[in-house]
N, C-alpha and C positions, 0 to 999 in steps of 0.2 A: 677572300671575300667572306668567307665562313667567320673567321676569327675577327675581323674587322667590324661586322654588322652585329654578332650575338655575343661576342666577349663583354669585358668590363670597358673596353676602349671607346665605344661611341659614348657611354655614359660619363666618364672622366675626362673627355675630350672637351665637353662643352661646360665644364666646370672652371672657375678661375682659381686654380690651384697649381702648385708647383710639380704635383707630382706626375702629370701627363709630360712635363719638360724632362724629368728624371727618366720617365719610361722611354722616351725619344732617343736621348743619348745612350742608354743601355741598349736599345736596338741597333743603334750604330755600333756599339761594341760587339753585340752578338754577331753582326754582319761581317766585322772585320775579323773575329775569330774562326767564323765558319769559313771564309774565303782567305785564310792567313797566307797561303802560298801564292796568291796573285795580287793582293792588296799591296799597292806601293805605301810605302813609309807607314806600314801598320801600327808599329810600334810607337811612333811619333804622335801619330792620330789618337792612339788610346791614352797617351800621357796628356794631350791636349783635352779630351773627354772627360778624363779623370779630374783635372783642373776645374772644368767648369762645373762638374757635379760636387766639388767640394764648396763651391759657391753656392749651390742650390740647396744641398743638405750634406753636411759633413760626413755623416754615417754611411749615407749611399756612396759617397766620394772613396770612403776609406775601404769598403767592400768591393769597389770596383777595381781596386788594385789587384784582386784575384785575376782579372782579366789581364793584366798585364803579365803576371806568372803563366797563365795558361797559353798566351801568346809566345812568350820567350822559351817555354818549354817545347812546344810544337817547331818552332823554327831551330832548336838545337839539339833536339832530342837524340840525333844520331851522332853528335859530336860531344865525347864525354868530357873534354877539357873546357869547352864552351859551357856545356852542363853544369860542371863544378863551379865555374867560375861566376854564372848567372845566379847558382845558389847562394854563394859567399855575398854576391851584390845585394840581393834580396834580404839576406839576414843582417847585414849591416843597415839596410834601408830600414828595417823593421826596429831595430835597436834604437836609432838616432832621430828618427822622424816620426813615429806613430804615438810616442807615449802620452803626449797632449791629446791627440786624437783619441785614443783609447780611454783617457780620462772623461773625456765628452761624451763617449759612446756609453760608458758607465753610468754616468750621471744621468742620461737620457733613460736608459733602461729603467734605473731607480725611480725615476719621474712617473715612467707609465705604469710601472708595477704599484707603485702607492696610489695612483689614481684608480686602479682597478680594485685594490683592496679596500679603499675608501667608499666603494660603491655598496649601498644597502642591499642590493638585489643578490640574490644567490644564483649564478649563472654556471653553465659547464665549464667555461673558461676559468672561473674562478675556482672552481671544484679542483681541475686539472693543476692549477697553480699550486695546490698543496703537495702534490706529486713529489717523489725524490728528483733530485737533478739527473737529467738525461731522459727518464721517462716522461718528465714533465713537459721538455720540449717536443719530444715526439708526438706526444698528445694534444699539446696546444698547435702543433703544426698542422696536424690531421683535422683538428676543430677549425683552425683559419680556413680550410678549404671547403668544409661542409657547412659550418655556422651561417655565413650570408645567404645561403639558400633556404633555410628553414627558421620562420616560414618566409617567402620572398616579399609579403605584403606588409611586415612589420614597420618598415619606413614609409609607408605611404601616407599615413596619418598618425597623429599623435596627440595626448591630452597634455598641452605645455604645463599644467599645474602639477603634474605627476611625473614628468620626464625626467626631473633631477633625481628622483627616487631610485631610478635605474641607470644613474650615470650617463645619461643622454644629453643633448645639446638644448637647452633653453632658447631656441632661436626660431623666429617665425620663418615660414618657408622651407625649414630644415625637412620637415616630414610633408611630402607632398607626392600624389600619385604619378609625377612625372619622373619618380625614381623607379618606376617598373622596369627600366633597361638594366637597372643595378641588378634586380631580381633574375632577370633573362641571363644576364652574365654570368652570375653565380651558379645557376642551374647548369650552363653551358659548361662551366668548370668541373662539375661533378662528372659530366659525360666526358670531357677531356681526359679526366684521370681514369675514368673507367676504361678507356680505349688502351691508355697507357699500360695499365695492370693487364688487361687482355693481350697487348701485344707482346709483352715481356714472357707471358705464359705460352706464347706459340713459337716453337723453335725456328720456323723458318723467316717470321718476323725479327725474332731477337738476333738471329744471325746476321741478317742484313743491317740491322741499328749498329751492331758492334763493328761493322766495317768502316763505320765513319767515326774516328776517334774525337773529332771535333764535337761531335753531338753528345757523346758521351761524357766528356769533360764539362761542358757547359749544363749538362742534366744535374751533374754533381754539385755545380755552383748554384744553381736554382734551390736544391734541396737544402744546401747550406744555409742559403739567405731565408729560406722557409723556417729553419730551426733557430735562426739568429733573432728573427724578428718577432719570437713569440711574447715578448714583453708588452707589445702593443698589438692585439688581434685586429689588424686592419688592413684590409686588402689594398689601401693605397699605399702601404710601405712596402709591398711584395709584388704588385702585378707587373713591375717592371721586367720580371724574370718570366711571365708567363708566356711570351713568345717562345721561348726555350722548351717548355713542356708541350705547347702545342706542336 
């Protein structure tokens, strides 16, 4: 109830965008990974979800293949022969089937980075984008978790005649006080990260977390998406993994 009412979910659930559908299918994938030992035909279900995601947004469909790898590893981790065979099959898949998708991903990334560089406004994200590779991704990922909440009212109203100067959308109705739930969700996200950091610092909580390897795998999957999606600092691209963080 806490996550569904105060996170970004209620805001994006009433907007006619494909992101909430991507979120839904990622949520199904998260469930299958968490209960990999009891879900029937889990791998086939993940393949079906991956195909649907390719149709919704190819980049998210490509990234979802990590869920297939995680599920396979959890199922065969104690069988060295199956584990080696699974790695070989995964390697062949990467070589023969993902080249065109990777090209699409690179083109999308370059497009978003180009739009950010064309903006006439000097922003924190634009400053971080000048950092060396590696440091840049970490800084932008951190910024993506903090920036939406500071300040929370910046999307409630806007002067349409000046919006384009800041790389915004010159659309009627885009800036409205009804977006206050987006600010609430952004602040909730900061509290969520505060609890994560505090939890990992406490030995008794950290030891209980590491007892559930599924949660640890998914947590690193979530971090990986935050780092890969730094070409476009928009929570719509990454909030599909927020249930993992919560």
